C-alpha positions in Angstrom: -86.5 90.7 150.3 -83.2 92.1 151.6 -81.9 91.3 155.1 -83.0 94.7 156.4 -86.5 94.2 155.0 -87.3 90.7 156.2 -87.7 88.8 159.5 -87.5 85.1 160.2 -89.1 82.6 162.6 -88.3 79.0 163.3 -91.3 76.8 163.9 -91.2 73.4 165.6 -94.1 71.0 164.9 -95.7 68.9 167.6 -97.2 65.4 167.1 -96.4 65.4 163.3 -92.8 64.5 164.3 -94.1 61.2 165.6 -95.9 60.1 162.4 -93.1 58.2 160.8 -93.7 57.6 157.0 -96.9 59.7 157.2 -95.1 62.7 158.6 -94.9 64.5 155.2 -98.7 64.5 155.0 -99.1 66.1 158.4 -96.3 68.7 157.7 -97.9 69.7 154.4 -101.2 70.3 156.2 -99.5 72.2 158.9 -97.7 74.4 156.3 -101.1 75.0 154.5 -102.6 76.1 157.8 -99.8 78.5 158.7 -100.1 80.1 155.3 -103.8 80.6 155.8 -103.2 82.0 159.3 -100.8 84.6 157.9 -102.6 85.2 154.6 -103.4 88.8 155.1 -100.0 89.9 156.6 -97.9 90.2 153.4 -95.8 88.0 151.2 -94.5 85.1 153.2 -92.2 82.2 152.4 -92.4 78.9 154.4 -90.2 75.9 153.9 -89.4 72.7 155.7 -85.9 72.5 157.1 -84.5 69.4 158.8 -87.4 68.6 161.2 -88.7 72.2 161.5 -90.1 75.0 159.4 -88.5 78.3 158.5 -90.8 81.3 158.0 -89.7 84.5 156.2 -91.9 87.6 156.3 -91.5 91.3 155.6 -89.9 93.2 158.5 -92.8 95.7 158.3 -95.2 93.1 159.7 -95.5 93.5 163.5 -93.9 90.5 165.2 -96.6 90.7 167.9 -99.3 90.0 165.2 -97.3 87.2 163.7 -96.8 85.6 167.1 -100.5 85.9 168.0 -101.5 84.2 164.7 -98.9 81.4 165.1 -100.0 80.9 168.6 -103.4 79.8 167.3 -102.1 77.2 164.9 -102.8 73.7 166.0 -99.9 71.3 165.4 -97.1 73.7 166.5 -95.1 72.8 169.6 -93.3 76.2 169.8 -91.9 78.9 167.6 -89.4 81.8 167.9 -88.3 84.8 166.0 -84.8 84.0 164.8 -81.7 85.4 163.2 -80.1 83.2 160.4 -76.4 83.1 159.8 -74.2 81.0 157.4 -72.2 78.0 158.6 -69.2 80.1 159.6 -68.2 80.7 163.2 -67.4 84.3 162.8 -70.6 85.0 161.0 -72.5 83.2 163.8 -70.8 85.4 166.4 -71.7 88.6 164.4 -75.3 87.4 164.3 -75.2 86.8 168.0 -73.8 90.3 168.7 -76.8 91.7 166.7 -79.2 89.6 168.6 -77.8 90.6 172.0 -77.3 94.3 171.2 -78.6 96.5 174.0 -79.5 93.6 176.3 -78.3 93.2 179.9 -78.5 89.9 181.7 -76.9 88.6 184.9 -76.5 85.0 183.6 -76.8 83.0 180.5 -76.3 79.7 178.8 -75.9 78.6 175.2 -77.9 75.7 174.0 -76.8 74.5 170.5 -78.4 71.6 168.6 -77.2 70.1 165.3 -79.9 68.8 163.0 -77.2 68.8 160.4 -74.2 66.7 161.4 -71.7 67.5 158.5 -70.1 70.4 160.2 -66.5 71.0 161.4 -67.6 71.6 165.0 -69.8 69.8 167.5 -72.7 71.2 169.5 -70.5 71.3 172.6 -67.7 73.1 170.8 -70.1 75.7 169.6 -71.5 76.1 173.1 -68.0 76.8 174.4 -67.0 79.2 171.6 -70.2 81.3 171.8 -70.2 81.2 175.6 -66.6 82.6 175.6 -67.6 85.2 173.1 -70.5 86.4 175.2 -68.3 86.6 178.3 -65.9 88.9 176.4 -68.7 91.2 175.2 -71.0 91.4 178.2 -70.8 91.7 181.9 -72.4 88.4 182.8 -71.7 84.9 183.9 -72.6 81.3 182.8 -75.4 79.5 184.7 -76.3 76.2 183.1 -79.1 75.4 185.6 -81.1 78.6 186.1 -79.9 81.2 183.5 -81.7 84.6 183.1 -81.2 84.2 179.4 -80.9 81.1 177.1 -79.3 81.6 173.7 -80.6 78.9 171.3 -78.6 77.9 168.3 -80.0 75.4 165.8 -77.7 74.2 163.0 -79.6 73.1 159.9 -78.4 72.7 156.3 -76.7 75.8 155.1 -77.8 77.9 158.1 -77.5 78.5 161.8 -80.6 79.8 163.4 -80.2 81.9 166.6 -83.0 83.0 168.9 -83.6 83.9 172.5 -87.3 83.3 173.3 -89.6 80.4 172.6 -93.3 80.9 172.3 -95.5 77.9 173.1 -97.8 76.6 170.4 -101.1 74.8 170.6 -99.6 71.4 170.2 -101.7 68.5 168.9 -102.3 67.8 165.2 -102.8 70.2 162.3 -106.5 71.0 161.7 -107.7 69.2 158.6 -105.6 66.0 159.2 -108.3 64.0 161.1 -111.7 64.6 159.3 -114.7 66.7 159.8 -117.0 66.9 162.9 -120.2 68.8 163.8 -120.3 70.3 167.2 -123.5 71.0 169.2 -122.7 74.5 170.4 -124.7 76.1 173.2 -123.9 79.5 174.7 -122.4 77.9 177.8 -118.9 77.1 178.9 -118.6 73.5 178.0 -119.4 73.0 174.3 -116.8 75.6 173.0 -114.1 73.9 175.0 -115.1 70.5 173.6 -115.0 71.9 170.0 -111.5 73.3 170.7 -110.2 70.0 172.0 -111.3 68.3 168.8 -109.7 71.1 166.7 -106.4 70.2 168.5 -106.9 66.6 167.5 -106.7 67.7 163.8 -110.5 67.9 163.1 -112.3 70.5 161.1 -115.4 71.5 163.2 -118.7 73.0 162.0 -121.2 74.1 164.5 -125.0 73.7 165.1 -126.8 75.9 167.7 -130.4 75.3 168.8 -132.4 78.3 169.7 -136.0 79.1 170.7 -136.6 82.4 169.0 -139.2 83.9 168.8 -140.3 82.3 172.2 -137.0 83.6 173.6 -134.8 86.5 172.5 -131.8 86.3 170.1 -129.1 86.5 172.8 -128.2 82.8 172.5 -127.8 83.1 168.8 -125.5 86.2 169.2 -123.3 84.3 171.7 -123.2 81.2 169.4 -122.0 83.5 166.5 -119.3 85.0 168.7 -118.1 81.7 170.0 -118.0 80.0 166.6 -116.2 83.0 165.1 -113.6 82.9 167.9 -113.0 79.1 167.4 -112.7 79.7 163.6 -109.3 81.4 164.2 -108.0 77.8 164.9 -109.3 76.4 161.6 -109.8 79.4 159.2 -113.2 78.4 157.8 -116.3 76.9 159.4 -120.1 76.8 159.1 -122.6 77.6 161.9 -126.2 76.3 161.6 -128.8 78.1 163.6 -131.7 75.8 164.2 -135.1 76.9 165.4 -136.1 74.5 168.2 -139.0 76.2 170.0 -141.8 74.5 168.0 -140.2 71.1 168.3 -140.1 71.7 172.1 -143.8 72.6 172.0 -144.7 69.3 170.3 -142.6 67.4 172.8 -144.2 69.2 175.8 -147.7 68.3 174.5 -146.9 64.6 174.1 -144.1 63.6 176.6 -144.5 63.3 180.4 -142.4 66.0 182.2 -139.6 63.8 183.6 -138.6 62.6 180.1 -138.8 65.9 178.2 -135.1 67.0 178.6 -133.9 63.6 177.4 -136.3 63.7 174.4 -135.1 67.2 173.6 -131.6 65.9 173.4 -132.5 62.9 171.3 -134.2 65.2 168.8 -131.2 67.6 168.8 -129.0 64.5 167.9 -131.4 63.5 165.1 -131.4 67.1 163.6 -127.6 67.4 164.0 -127.2 64.1 162.1 -129.3 65.4 159.2 -127.0 68.5 159.0 -123.9 66.3 159.4 -124.9 64.5 156.2 -124.8 67.9 154.4 -121.4 68.8 155.8 -119.7 65.4 155.5 -119.1 65.2 159.2 -118.1 61.8 160.5 -119.2 62.3 164.1 -121.0 64.7 166.5 -119.3 66.5 169.3 -120.9 67.6 172.6 -119.7 69.3 175.7 -121.2 66.8 178.1 -119.4 66.0 181.3 -120.5 63.0 183.3 -122.9 63.8 186.1 -122.7 67.6 185.6 -126.5 68.1 185.1 -129.5 65.8 185.0 -129.3 65.0 181.3 -125.6 64.0 181.7 -126.0 61.0 184.0 -124.7 57.7 182.6 -128.2 56.4 182.1 -129.4 59.5 180.3 -126.3 59.7 178.1 -126.9 56.1 177.0 -130.5 56.9 176.2 -129.6 60.0 174.3 -126.9 58.3 172.3 -129.3 55.5 171.3 -131.0 58.1 169.0 -127.7 58.5 167.0 -126.3 56.6 164.1 -123.0 58.6 164.0 -120.5 58.4 166.9 -121.0 61.1 169.6 -117.6 62.3 170.9 -117.5 63.8 174.4 -114.0 65.2 175.0 -115.0 66.7 178.4 -116.6 63.6 179.8 -114.1 63.1 182.6 -113.4 66.8 183.3 -114.8 68.8 186.2 -116.2 72.3 186.0 -113.0 73.9 187.3 -110.9 72.3 184.6 -113.4 73.3 181.9 -113.4 76.9 183.2 -109.6 77.0 183.2 -109.5 75.9 179.6 -112.3 78.3 178.5 -110.3 81.1 180.0 -107.1 80.0 178.2 -108.7 79.9 174.8 -110.7 83.1 175.2 -114.3 81.7 175.2 -115.0 82.2 178.9 -115.8 85.9 178.7 -118.4 85.2 176.0 -119.9 82.1 177.6 -120.6 83.9 180.9 -122.7 86.6 179.2 -126.4 86.3 180.1 -128.6 84.8 177.5 -131.9 82.9 177.0 -130.9 79.4 176.0 -133.4 77.0 174.5 -132.7 74.6 177.4 -134.4 77.1 179.7 -137.7 76.8 177.8 -140.3 74.3 179.0 -137.9 72.6 181.5 -139.6 70.3 184.0 -139.0 70.7 187.7 -137.8 67.2 188.2 -136.2 65.7 185.1 -135.5 62.0 185.1 -131.9 61.1 185.9 -132.0 57.4 185.3 -134.1 57.1 182.1 -134.6 53.7 180.5 -134.4 53.5 176.8 -137.5 51.4 176.4 -139.6 53.9 178.4 -138.3 56.8 176.4 -138.9 55.1 173.1 -142.5 54.3 174.3 -143.4 57.9 175.0 -141.8 59.0 171.7 -144.3 57.0 169.8 -146.7 59.9 170.3 -144.4 62.1 168.2 -143.9 62.2 164.4 -140.1 62.3 163.8 -140.3 63.2 160.2 -142.6 66.1 160.9 -140.4 67.4 163.7 -137.2 67.2 161.7 -138.8 69.0 158.8 -140.1 71.7 161.2 -136.6 72.3 162.5 -134.6 71.9 159.3 -136.9 74.1 157.3 -135.9 77.1 159.3 -132.2 76.5 159.5 -130.0 79.6 158.9 -126.4 78.9 157.7 -123.6 81.3 158.6 -120.3 81.1 156.8 -117.3 82.0 159.0 -113.7 82.7 158.0 -110.4 83.7 159.6 -108.6 86.0 158.9 -111.8 88.0 158.5 -112.2 89.7 155.2 -110.8 93.2 154.9 -113.4 96.0 154.7 -113.9 97.3 151.2 -112.4 100.8 150.6 -114.9 103.7 150.9 
């Protein structure tokens, strides 16, 4: 690609920079994910370069699309569209002129960094030289504290990278660097945020949604599909398991006293999810539980529910309040889907006064009236698996 037909971006990774001797493993995973995120946007070249990544793409690809995709990549601290120049002061000035062409700004500063020390000039010398050049070519002034425009210059082997605007990344770790999880996904606000927080910790996340169709309509399944598809943009591939739970609930209602039914529902959801986790290779389950938010999420009930599990249950929202969860749901785009009305399985056969301080021995005693193998087979026999991917496949030509 010639200079007129290509564009560049410099990408800075987040926690991978702290991984010492293991850093190459995390950087390779991050590069793999970036290539997947941009896979349908044309031929791209991505290479590591002195503690950062340099991306080259065709100039025909809209930068807004590239920036949107990069903004969803977990493990990136920030990124910027940049202009490369060789290690020559006059060439750097020419690149800066092109970068600033047509811009007006009342104040500026130059912020140069050297990741490559074998140069004939220091960062401070470059700051002064480029600052003086800008003052000659633009009606502006230097403001080191609160500039209207910051000119960033990064000196790396064989290149100087110039840019004006940093875009924030997701931070965290690259997806795929921390193992696989299975997330219990409702249609509400909490569980999608919990799944997202584990994606940021480098996990691949598959999803399981419990529904009560045909006793209730399909709206909760539709929401689960939308939420899982949205979250797949952070990890590029996932599976969603739609589990019929209505008949299991009927068996529980017929055998379990009303105060314990919600806790027993949850214990069977955990058992069913663990059976699916064995199929996916998940090492733990994820829920959107927040301590004390509803009756089933008291400390006593969480303990009783978790006793049904053999895998760890991760609760990334456990100490968050509803306002914090809503704020993050809005930030990641799940809020608008989660607030749509639906008929969730948790609204079916709900007792008026559920127990908030259940004792494990009492719950295990009432569960003796149930046949666990029968109920698991009942639910697992009707599971529908949905494969999800991002970028979504292109429609076939007519």
